[in-house]
C-alpha positions as CSV (number, residue, x, y, z in Angstrom):
1,X,-21.6,-1.2,9.2
2,X,-19.3,-3.7,7.5
3,X,-15.8,-1.9,6.5
4,X,-14.9,-2.6,2.9
5,X,-10.8,-3.4,2.9
6,X,-9.2,-2.8,-0.7
7,X,-5.5,-4.9,0.2
8,X,-2.7,-4.2,-2.4
9,X,0.0,-6.8,-2.7
10,X,2.8,-4.3,-4.0
11,X,5.2,-7.1,-4.7
12,X,6.0,-8.1,-8.5
13,X,6.7,-11.8,-7.6
14,X,4.4,-14.3,-7.0
15,X,4.6,-16.6,-3.7
16,X,6.6,-13.4,-1.3
17,X,6.1,-13.1,2.4
18,X,4.1,-10.4,0.7
19,X,1.8,-12.4,-0.4
20,X,1.2,-14.5,3.1
21,X,1.2,-11.3,4.9
22,X,-1.6,-10.3,3.3
23,X,-3.4,-13.3,3.5
24,X,-3.2,-13.3,7.3
25,X,-4.3,-9.6,7.2
26,X,-7.4,-10.8,4.9
27,X,-7.7,-13.6,7.4
28,X,-8.4,-11.3,10.2
29,X,-10.0,-8.7,8.5
30,X,-13.0,-11.6,6.9
31,X,-12.9,-13.3,10.8
32,X,-14.7,-10.0,11.6
33,X,-17.2,-9.7,8.4
34,X,-15.7,-7.2,6.3
35,X,-16.0,-7.3,2.8
36,X,-12.4,-7.4,1.0
37,X,-10.7,-6.6,-2.7
38,X,-7.1,-7.9,-3.2
39,X,-5.0,-7.3,-6.3
40,X,-1.6,-8.2,-6.7
41,X,1.0,-6.6,-8.2
42,X,2.6,-9.7,-9.7
43,X,-1.4,-9.8,-11.8
44,X,-1.8,-7.0,-12.7
45,X,-0.5,-5.6,-16.6
46,X,0.6,-2.5,-17.4
47,X,1.6,-1.1,-21.3
48,X,4.7,1.2,-21.9
49,X,3.2,3.9,-22.5
50,X,3.7,6.4,-19.9
51,X,5.1,10.1,-21.0
52,X,4.4,12.0,-17.8
53,X,1.5,13.9,-16.3
54,X,1.4,15.4,-19.5
55,X,0.1,13.4,-21.6
56,X,-3.4,12.3,-22.2
57,X,-3.3,8.5,-22.1
58,X,-5.9,6.7,-21.4
59,X,-5.2,4.4,-17.9
60,X,-5.0,0.6,-18.3
61,X,-7.7,-2.0,-17.5
62,X,-6.1,-3.1,-13.8
63,X,-5.1,1.1,-13.3
64,X,-8.7,1.9,-13.7
65,X,-9.7,-1.6,-11.5
66,X,-7.1,-0.7,-8.8
67,X,-8.7,3.2,-8.8
68,X,-12.0,1.5,-8.3
69,X,-10.8,-0.8,-5.7
70,X,-9.4,2.4,-3.9
71,X,-12.7,4.9,-4.4
72,X,-14.4,1.7,-2.8
73,X,-12.7,0.9,0.0
74,X,-13.1,2.5,3.7
75,X,-9.8,1.5,4.7
76,X,-6.7,0.3,2.2
77,X,-4.1,-2.2,3.5
78,X,-0.5,-1.8,0.9
79,X,2.3,-4.0,2.0
80,X,5.9,-3.5,-0.6
81,X,9.3,-5.0,-0.2
82,X,11.7,-1.9,0.9
83,X,14.6,-2.4,-2.6
84,X,17.0,0.1,-2.4
85,X,15.3,2.3,0.1
86,X,11.7,2.1,-1.9
87,X,9.2,0.2,-3.4
88,X,9.7,-1.8,-6.2
89,X,9.5,0.7,-9.5
90,X,6.5,-1.7,-10.8
91,X,4.4,-0.6,-7.7
92,X,5.9,3.0,-7.9
93,X,4.4,3.4,-11.3
94,X,1.2,2.2,-10.5
95,X,1.3,5.0,-7.9
96,X,2.5,7.4,-10.6
97,X,-0.3,6.4,-13.5
98,X,-3.1,5.5,-11.1
99,X,-3.3,7.9,-7.8
100,X,-3.1,10.9,-10.4
101,X,-4.6,14.1,-10.3
102,X,-8.5,14.9,-10.0
103,X,-8.8,11.5,-8.5
104,X,-6.4,10.9,-5.5
105,X,-5.8,15.2,-5.0
106,X,-6.4,18.5,-6.6
107,X,-4.3,21.2,-6.8
108,X,-5.4,24.5,-6.3
109,X,-6.1,27.5,-9.4
110,X,-3.3,29.7,-7.3
111,X,-0.9,29.0,-4.4
112,X,0.7,25.2,-3.9
113,X,-2.7,24.4,-1.8
114,X,-4.6,20.9,-3.1
115,X,-7.8,19.3,-1.9
116,X,-7.6,16.0,-0.6
117,X,-9.7,13.8,-2.4
118,X,-9.5,10.5,-0.6
119,X,-10.1,12.2,3.2
120,X,-12.4,10.0,5.2
121,X,-10.4,7.1,4.6
122,X,-7.6,5.1,6.8
123,X,-4.6,2.6,5.4
124,X,-2.6,0.5,7.1
125,X,0.6,-0.1,5.6
126,X,3.5,-3.6,5.9
127,X,7.1,-3.1,4.5
128,X,9.4,-6.1,4.6
129,X,13.0,-5.8,4.6
130,X,16.8,-7.3,4.8
131,X,17.5,-3.9,6.9
132,X,16.8,-4.0,10.2
133,X,13.8,-1.3,11.5
134,X,16.1,0.0,13.8
135,X,19.2,0.3,11.1
136,X,16.7,1.6,9.3
137,X,16.1,4.3,11.5
138,X,19.4,5.3,12.7
139,X,21.2,5.2,9.5
140,X,18.0,5.9,6.6
141,X,16.0,7.7,9.1
142,X,12.9,5.1,7.6
143,X,12.2,6.5,3.9
144,X,10.0,3.8,3.0
145,X,7.6,4.2,6.0
146,X,8.1,8.0,5.1
147,X,6.9,8.4,2.2
148,X,3.8,6.1,2.2
149,X,2.3,7.6,5.1
150,X,3.3,10.9,4.1
151,X,4.1,11.6,0.6
152,X,1.5,9.4,-1.1
153,X,-1.4,8.4,1.5
154,X,-1.2,11.1,3.3
155,X,-1.0,13.5,0.4
156,X,-3.9,12.2,-0.3
157,X,-5.7,12.4,2.3
158,X,-5.8,9.0,3.4
159,X,-5.2,8.7,7.6
160,X,-2.5,6.1,8.3
161,X,-3.3,3.7,11.4
162,X,0.2,1.9,11.6
163,X,3.6,1.3,8.9
164,X,5.1,-1.7,10.0
165,X,8.3,-2.6,8.9
166,X,8.8,-6.5,9.1
167,X,12.9,-7.0,8.6
168,X,15.6,-8.8,8.7
169,X,13.9,-11.1,6.5
170,X,16.6,-13.4,5.0
171,X,17.8,-13.5,8.9
172,X,13.9,-14.1,10.1
173,X,13.6,-17.7,11.7
174,X,10.1,-19.1,11.0
175,X,8.6,-18.8,14.5
176,X,9.5,-14.8,14.4
177,X,8.4,-14.9,10.4
178,X,5.1,-16.4,12.6
179,X,5.2,-13.7,14.7
180,X,4.6,-11.2,12.2
181,X,2.1,-13.3,10.5
182,X,0.3,-13.3,13.7
183,X,0.2,-9.7,14.1
184,X,-0.5,-8.8,10.4
185,X,-3.9,-10.9,11.0
186,X,-4.5,-9.6,14.4
187,X,-4.1,-6.0,12.3
188,X,-7.0,-7.1,10.1
189,X,-9.7,-7.7,12.4
190,X,-8.6,-5.0,14.2
191,X,-9.1,-2.4,10.6
192,X,-12.9,-4.2,10.1
193,X,-14.1,-2.6,14.2
């Protein structure tokens, strides 16, 4: 069966290292025959009228497309930079507005339980940072990796295969970055099988 992969580049600017990592992952996936959909945060348009979860505002067209791509996919890749211990605010806004109750999860009427509506899907994630990954573990206990794995994807039932943090980006030599891109391509190929 051909794997369906949704790649979301959650970086708010064009031409970032995140885009190059996505390109490599996508190339690896397509080499193995996967069908790929991709959305780039920097191309998404979000209205400013989100007032939390009590309102009944309709989703922006790009958020509907994002939900449709997640629903379509067997496997999801999320790539984002690590800014102030988390993903960029605009990326978090996509999750806040599109990964909602009755799409990603559904609370049970009684108690603290919930249904994981995206169960059966798998995911990978890449995080780029200027903080060296070992330092991120020792000083901060890898918050971005824990959030994307447990509190976002895992909460909705998505089984996370790998969360990889590349860094320090600002100190990385071109040879190091090429190694990261090769790793991303290999992971894309593996995700397709």
